[in-house]
C-alpha positions as a Markdown table, in Angstrom:
| # | Residue | x | y | z |
|---|---|---|---|---|
| 1 | Met | -66.7 | 9.1 | -9.7 |
| 2 | Met | -67.4 | 10.4 | -13.6 |
| 3 | Ala | -68.3 | 13.7 | -12.3 |
| 4 | Asp | -65.1 | 14.2 | -10.3 |
| 5 | Glu | -62.9 | 13.1 | -13.2 |
| 6 | Arg | -64.9 | 15.5 | -15.6 |
| 7 | Gln | -64.1 | 18.3 | -13.0 |
| 8 | Ala | -60.5 | 17.0 | -12.7 |
| 9 | Phe | -60.3 | 17.4 | -16.3 |
| 10 | Gln | -61.9 | 20.8 | -16.6 |
| 11 | Gly | -59.6 | 22.1 | -14.2 |
| 12 | His | -56.7 | 21.2 | -16.2 |
| 13 | Leu | -58.1 | 22.3 | -19.2 |
| 14 | Ile | -58.4 | 25.9 | -17.5 |
| 15 | Lys | -54.9 | 25.7 | -15.9 |
| 16 | Ile | -53.5 | 25.3 | -19.7 |
| 17 | Arg | -55.7 | 27.9 | -21.1 |
| 18 | Asn | -54.5 | 30.2 | -18.3 |
| 19 | Lys | -50.8 | 29.5 | -18.7 |
| 20 | Leu | -51.1 | 30.0 | -22.4 |
| 21 | Ile | -52.4 | 33.2 | -22.0 |
| 22 | Arg | -49.8 | 34.6 | -19.9 |
| 23 | Cys | -47.1 | 32.9 | -22.1 |
| 24 | Ala | -49.1 | 34.8 | -24.9 |
| 25 | Ile | -49.0 | 38.2 | -23.2 |
| 26 | Ala | -45.3 | 37.4 | -22.4 |
| 27 | Val | -44.6 | 37.2 | -26.2 |
| 28 | Val | -46.5 | 40.4 | -26.8 |
| 29 | Ile | -44.4 | 42.1 | -24.2 |
| 30 | Gly | -41.3 | 40.8 | -25.6 |
| 31 | Val | -42.0 | 41.5 | -29.1 |
| 32 | Ser | -42.9 | 45.1 | -28.2 |
| 33 | Val | -39.9 | 45.6 | -26.3 |
| 34 | Ala | -37.8 | 44.2 | -29.0 |
| 35 | Tyr | -39.6 | 46.7 | -31.7 |
| 36 | Phe | -38.8 | 49.8 | -29.3 |
| 37 | Phe | -35.3 | 48.7 | -29.4 |
| 38 | Ile | -35.3 | 47.3 | -33.5 |
| 39 | Glu | -33.1 | 49.8 | -35.0 |
| 40 | Asp | -30.3 | 48.7 | -32.5 |
| 41 | Ile | -30.9 | 45.1 | -32.6 |
| 42 | Phe | -30.9 | 45.4 | -36.7 |
| 43 | Lys | -27.2 | 47.1 | -36.4 |
| 44 | Ile | -26.0 | 44.7 | -34.0 |
| 45 | Met | -27.2 | 41.6 | -36.5 |
| 46 | Val | -25.8 | 43.2 | -39.6 |
| 47 | Leu | -22.5 | 44.1 | -38.3 |
| 48 | Pro | -20.7 | 40.8 | -39.5 |
| 49 | Leu | -21.7 | 42.1 | -42.9 |
| 50 | Thr | -21.6 | 46.0 | -42.7 |
| 51 | Lys | -18.1 | 45.6 | -41.5 |
| 52 | Asn | -16.8 | 44.1 | -44.6 |
| 53 | Leu | -19.0 | 46.1 | -46.9 |
| 54 | Pro | -17.1 | 49.0 | -48.6 |
| 55 | Ala | -17.5 | 52.1 | -47.5 |
| 56 | Asp | -20.0 | 53.5 | -49.7 |
| 57 | Ser | -22.4 | 50.6 | -49.7 |
| 58 | Thr | -25.0 | 49.6 | -47.5 |
| 59 | Leu | -27.9 | 47.0 | -47.4 |
| 60 | Ile | -30.7 | 47.7 | -49.5 |
| 61 | Phe | -34.5 | 46.8 | -49.7 |
| 62 | Thr | -36.7 | 46.5 | -52.8 |
| 63 | Gly | -40.2 | 46.4 | -51.7 |
| 64 | Leu | -41.8 | 49.3 | -50.2 |
| 65 | Thr | -43.3 | 47.0 | -47.2 |
| 66 | Glu | -40.0 | 44.6 | -47.0 |
| 67 | Met | -38.5 | 46.7 | -44.0 |
| 68 | Phe | -41.7 | 47.0 | -42.1 |
| 69 | Phe | -42.2 | 43.2 | -42.2 |
| 70 | Leu | -38.5 | 42.4 | -41.7 |
| 71 | Tyr | -38.5 | 44.8 | -38.7 |
| 72 | Phe | -41.8 | 42.6 | -37.4 |
| 73 | Glu | -39.9 | 39.3 | -38.0 |
| 74 | Ile | -36.7 | 40.4 | -36.4 |
| 75 | Ala | -38.8 | 41.7 | -33.0 |
| 76 | Leu | -41.3 | 38.3 | -33.2 |
| 77 | Val | -37.9 | 36.2 | -33.0 |
| 78 | Val | -36.1 | 38.3 | -30.5 |
| 79 | Gly | -39.3 | 38.6 | -28.3 |
| 80 | Ile | -39.8 | 34.8 | -28.1 |
| 81 | Leu | -36.5 | 34.6 | -27.1 |
| 82 | Ile | -36.9 | 37.2 | -24.2 |
| 83 | Ser | -39.9 | 35.8 | -22.9 |
| 84 | Ser | -38.5 | 31.9 | -23.3 |
| 85 | Pro | -37.4 | 31.9 | -19.7 |
| 86 | Tyr | -41.0 | 32.6 | -18.7 |
| 87 | Ile | -42.5 | 30.4 | -21.2 |
| 88 | Phe | -40.4 | 27.4 | -20.1 |
| 89 | Tyr | -41.3 | 28.4 | -16.4 |
| 90 | Gln | -44.7 | 28.4 | -17.0 |
| 91 | Ile | -44.7 | 24.8 | -19.0 |
| 92 | Trp | -42.6 | 23.7 | -16.1 |
| 93 | Arg | -45.0 | 24.5 | -13.4 |
| 94 | Leu | -47.6 | 22.6 | -15.3 |
| 95 | Ile | -45.8 | 19.3 | -16.0 |
| 96 | Ser | -43.6 | 19.3 | -13.0 |
| 97 | Pro | -46.5 | 18.3 | -10.5 |
| 98 | Gly | -46.5 | 14.6 | -12.2 |
| 99 | Ile | -42.8 | 14.0 | -12.4 |
| 100 | Ser | -40.6 | 12.4 | -9.7 |
| 101 | Gln | -37.7 | 14.7 | -8.2 |
| 102 | Gln | -34.9 | 12.7 | -9.4 |
| 103 | Lys | -36.6 | 13.0 | -13.1 |
| 104 | Arg | -37.2 | 16.6 | -12.4 |
| 105 | Thr | -33.6 | 17.2 | -11.9 |
| 106 | Ser | -32.5 | 15.2 | -14.9 |
| 107 | Ile | -34.9 | 17.1 | -17.1 |
| 108 | Leu | -33.7 | 20.4 | -16.1 |
| 109 | Thr | -30.4 | 19.5 | -16.5 |
| 110 | Tyr | -30.9 | 18.5 | -19.8 |
| 111 | Val | -33.0 | 21.4 | -20.5 |
| 112 | Ile | -30.2 | 23.7 | -19.3 |
| 113 | Cys | -27.5 | 22.3 | -21.0 |
| 114 | Cys | -29.5 | 22.3 | -24.2 |
| 115 | Cys | -30.2 | 26.0 | -24.2 |
| 116 | Ile | -26.4 | 27.1 | -23.2 |
| 117 | Leu | -25.1 | 24.9 | -26.1 |
| 118 | Phe | -27.7 | 26.5 | -28.4 |
| 119 | Ile | -27.1 | 29.7 | -27.5 |
| 120 | Gly | -23.3 | 29.0 | -27.9 |
| 121 | Gly | -23.5 | 27.8 | -30.9 |
| 122 | Ala | -25.3 | 30.9 | -32.4 |
| 123 | Val | -22.8 | 33.0 | -30.5 |
| 124 | Phe | -20.1 | 31.0 | -32.1 |
| 125 | Gly | -21.5 | 31.5 | -35.5 |
| 126 | Tyr | -22.2 | 35.3 | -35.1 |
| 127 | Leu | -18.8 | 35.9 | -33.9 |
| 128 | Tyr | -16.2 | 33.7 | -35.9 |
| 129 | Val | -18.1 | 32.2 | -38.7 |
| 130 | Phe | -20.3 | 35.2 | -40.3 |
| 131 | Pro | -17.3 | 37.6 | -40.6 |
| 132 | Leu | -15.4 | 34.9 | -42.5 |
| 133 | Ala | -18.2 | 33.8 | -44.8 |
| 134 | Phe | -19.5 | 37.3 | -45.8 |
| 135 | Lys | -16.1 | 38.4 | -46.3 |
| 136 | Phe | -15.6 | 35.6 | -48.7 |
| 137 | Phe | -18.8 | 36.2 | -50.7 |
| 138 | Leu | -18.0 | 40.0 | -50.9 |
| 139 | Asn | -14.5 | 39.1 | -52.4 |
| 140 | Phe | -16.6 | 38.4 | -55.7 |
| 141 | Ala | -17.1 | 42.3 | -55.9 |
| 142 | Asn | -14.7 | 44.2 | -58.5 |
| 143 | Glu | -14.8 | 47.2 | -60.6 |
| 144 | Asn | -17.3 | 45.6 | -62.8 |
| 145 | Ile | -19.7 | 44.2 | -60.6 |
| 146 | Gln | -20.8 | 45.9 | -56.8 |
| 147 | Ala | -22.4 | 43.8 | -54.0 |
| 148 | Leu | -26.0 | 45.3 | -53.0 |
| 149 | Pro | -26.9 | 42.8 | -50.3 |
| 150 | Ser | -30.6 | 42.9 | -49.4 |
| 151 | Ala | -31.7 | 43.1 | -46.1 |
| 152 | Lys | -34.2 | 40.5 | -46.5 |
| 153 | Glu | -31.8 | 38.0 | -47.9 |
| 154 | Tyr | -29.4 | 38.6 | -45.5 |
| 155 | Phe | -31.6 | 38.1 | -42.4 |
| 156 | Ala | -32.8 | 34.9 | -44.0 |
| 157 | Leu | -29.7 | 33.6 | -44.6 |
| 158 | Ala | -28.4 | 34.5 | -41.0 |
| 159 | Phe | -31.3 | 33.3 | -39.4 |
| 160 | Lys | -30.8 | 29.7 | -41.1 |
| 161 | Met | -26.8 | 29.7 | -40.0 |
| 162 | Leu | -27.6 | 30.8 | -36.2 |
| 163 | Ile | -30.2 | 28.0 | -36.0 |
| 164 | Ala | -28.0 | 25.5 | -37.8 |
| 165 | Phe | -25.1 | 26.2 | -35.7 |
| 166 | Gly | -27.2 | 26.3 | -32.5 |
| 167 | Ile | -28.5 | 22.9 | -33.4 |
| 168 | Val | -24.9 | 21.8 | -34.1 |
| 169 | Phe | -23.7 | 22.4 | -30.8 |
| 170 | Glu | -26.4 | 20.1 | -29.2 |
| 171 | Val | -24.2 | 17.1 | -30.3 |
| 172 | Pro | -22.6 | 16.5 | -26.8 |
| 173 | Val | -26.1 | 16.3 | -25.2 |
| 174 | Leu | -27.3 | 13.8 | -28.2 |
| 175 | Val | -24.5 | 11.8 | -27.6 |
| 176 | Phe | -24.7 | 11.8 | -23.9 |
| 177 | Phe | -28.4 | 10.9 | -24.1 |
| 178 | Leu | -28.1 | 8.1 | -26.8 |
| 179 | Ala | -24.9 | 6.4 | -24.1 |
| 180 | Arg | -27.3 | 7.0 | -21.3 |
| 181 | Ile | -30.4 | 5.1 | -22.0 |
| 182 | Gly | -27.9 | 2.5 | -23.7 |
| 183 | Leu | -28.8 | 3.0 | -27.3 |
| 184 | Val | -25.5 | 2.9 | -28.2 |
| 185 | Ser | -22.6 | 2.6 | -26.3 |
| 186 | Val | -19.3 | 4.9 | -25.6 |
| 187 | Glu | -17.3 | 2.3 | -27.6 |
| 188 | Gly | -19.8 | 2.1 | -30.4 |
| 189 | Phe | -19.3 | 5.9 | -30.6 |
| 190 | Arg | -15.6 | 5.5 | -30.8 |
| 191 | Arg | -15.6 | 2.7 | -33.4 |
| 192 | Asn | -17.9 | 5.0 | -35.7 |
| 193 | Arg | -15.9 | 7.7 | -35.2 |
| 194 | Lys | -14.8 | 8.0 | -38.9 |
| 195 | Tyr | -18.4 | 8.2 | -40.0 |
| 196 | Ala | -19.4 | 10.9 | -37.7 |
| 197 | Ile | -16.3 | 12.9 | -39.3 |
| 198 | Leu | -18.0 | 12.3 | -42.8 |
| 199 | Leu | -21.2 | 13.2 | -41.2 |
| 200 | Ala | -19.6 | 16.5 | -39.8 |
| 201 | Phe | -18.5 | 17.7 | -43.2 |
| 202 | Ile | -21.9 | 16.7 | -45.0 |
| 203 | Leu | -23.7 | 18.5 | -42.4 |
| 204 | Gly | -21.5 | 21.7 | -42.3 |
| 205 | Ala | -22.0 | 21.6 | -46.3 |
| 206 | Val | -25.6 | 21.3 | -45.9 |
| 207 | Leu | -26.4 | 23.3 | -43.4 |
| 208 | Ser | -24.0 | 26.4 | -43.7 |
| 209 | Ser | -23.4 | 28.9 | -46.5 |
| 210 | Pro | -21.8 | 27.4 | -49.8 |
| 211 | Asp | -18.5 | 28.5 | -49.1 |
| 212 | Val | -15.7 | 26.1 | -47.8 |
| 213 | Val | -14.5 | 28.3 | -45.0 |
| 214 | Ser | -17.7 | 28.4 | -43.2 |
| 215 | Gln | -18.3 | 24.6 | -44.0 |
| 216 | Phe | -15.1 | 23.7 | -42.3 |
| 217 | Met | -15.9 | 26.2 | -39.4 |
| 218 | Met | -19.1 | 24.3 | -39.0 |
| 219 | Ala | -17.6 | 21.0 | -39.4 |
| 220 | Ile | -14.6 | 21.1 | -37.1 |
| 221 | Pro | -17.0 | 22.3 | -33.7 |
| 222 | Ile | -19.1 | 19.3 | -34.6 |
| 223 | Ile | -16.1 | 16.7 | -34.6 |
| 224 | Leu | -15.1 | 18.4 | -31.4 |
| 225 | Leu | -18.2 | 18.4 | -29.7 |
| 226 | Tyr | -18.6 | 14.8 | -30.7 |
| 227 | Glu | -15.5 | 14.1 | -28.8 |
| 228 | Ile | -16.7 | 16.0 | -25.9 |
| 229 | Gly | -19.9 | 14.0 | -26.0 |
| 230 | Ile | -18.0 | 10.8 | -25.7 |
| 231 | Ile | -15.9 | 11.9 | -22.8 |
| 232 | Val | -18.9 | 13.1 | -21.0 |
| 233 | Ala | -20.9 | 9.9 | -21.4 |
| 234 | Met | -17.7 | 7.8 | -20.7 |
| 235 | Ile | -17.2 | 10.0 | -17.2 |
| 236 | Ser | -21.1 | 9.4 | -16.6 |
| 237 | Gly | -20.8 | 5.5 | -17.0 |
| 238 | Lys | -18.0 | 5.3 | -14.6 |
| 239 | Lys | -20.1 | 7.1 | -12.0 |
| 240 | Arg | -22.8 | 5.0 | -12.7 |
| 241 | Lys | -20.7 | 1.8 | -12.2 |
| 242 | Lys | -19.1 | 2.8 | -8.6 |
| 243 | Asn | -22.6 | 3.9 | -7.4 |
């Protein structure tokens, strides 16, 4: 019996190893593809800033190896994003056999919603918040001070804001999940709405860039998403009662 258990455990480890190798290969391919198109990716990423720069201004780099490593970091992030569907598929193939059909459907629904909302939040930040925020920052330039934004600093700020907006857009799923497991009721969410609004503005100040416009642009979606989460949880609760 012990030998059979040991053999089954070793077989499981081999499966995990094979899937990790496949995921690593997928990441390498994704990074390679991203690096091949790195100039185009770079132009797209800096577009919200360069559109607001004066005609004779560009981004700069101050270290000889700075752009090489920055390009690699960008390619790594984009490569992981490209390969993420395949990575998730491999993880799902590994864990799904031990999950019931009903739970599989629920987990997949949560994961798909989370992915869509995260991407939606990042796109919202890129399209609407970035141009306003960078325009605000560049307004400090005048005849005595010239803006010379560093590519490294720009991408550090851009990635931080993209991740922040992606996480913020997960609010409806969080509200729905907490209501679904009964940790907090829909009535509780309604009753604590004022605290949610306060928290939204605090998060807007902490997670976004330090200008009022981008803070509001983050706080307002949080409040709206909070309300959407309450509505979704309320509809789900009514359906469960009918069933």
